[in-house]
N, C-alpha and C positions, 0 to 999 in steps of 0.2 A: 863652210856656214862653222860659226863658232857655238863653241858648248853655250855662252848666255842667251846668242836666238833661240835655243832650245826649249829653254825657260818658260815655264808659263803656257805653253802651248797646250788645249784639251787634247787626251788622247781618244779617239771614237776607232771599235773592231766595227768594221766593214759589213761583215755575217749579223751579227746580231744588233746591226745598226744600235747600238746602243755606245753612252761616255760614260771612260772608266778610268776617267779622272787627270787631271792635271801635271805635268811634268815640272818636279821642278830642279831646282840643284843639285840635289844629291842623289839625283833617282836612278845614277847611271852605274852600270855594271863594265867598269874601263880594263880590257887587260893592259896589263904594267911593262911586258915587255915592247911591246909594240904603240902605244895610244890611240888603238881604235875600240873603238864602243861594242860590245858584246850585245848587250842587252836592257835594257826601261825597266827599271823597277817599280811600279805600279803600285804606293801606299794602300791598302784594303780596309779602311775602320770600320768595327761596328760597335754601334750603343746597344749595350746594355743593364738597363738601369742606368746606373749612375758608374759604371764599368767602361774603361775602354779597350777593346782585343783589336791590336794592330797585327797586319802581316802585312806583303806585300806579294803582288805577281809582277815575276818574271814573263817578261816579253823577248824573245832572241830579235835582235835583229834585221837576221834575214824573213821576219815575217811586217816588216815596217813597208809599206806599199805606196805614201807618199807623204812632204811633209809639206804643209801651206802654209801659209803667215799665221793661221790662230790652229791650226790644229792640227795633228799626227795622225795617219790614217795604216789601220793595222787590218792584214787579214790573218788570222789564226786558223789551221785545220781540223788541229784537234787540242783538246784544251789539258789535254797529257801532256803537250809536249812545256805547258806552261809554267 
């Protein structure tokens, strides 16, 4: 699968049955030596009045269960791992 094919897919948590976000082109953590994807980085934006505060949620690659045509399904056992 090419990197361009991952872009734009919705990320869904199977346990919570909730949408976490959409994967963009810069939302990956890649090992520089091997070139393998280590984790997905999902932006988490929160609006407080007019200020935007953002962070990101790190989802290790081992928690990805299925990559479909429209979405990526993840299964995270413990939120502390994120």
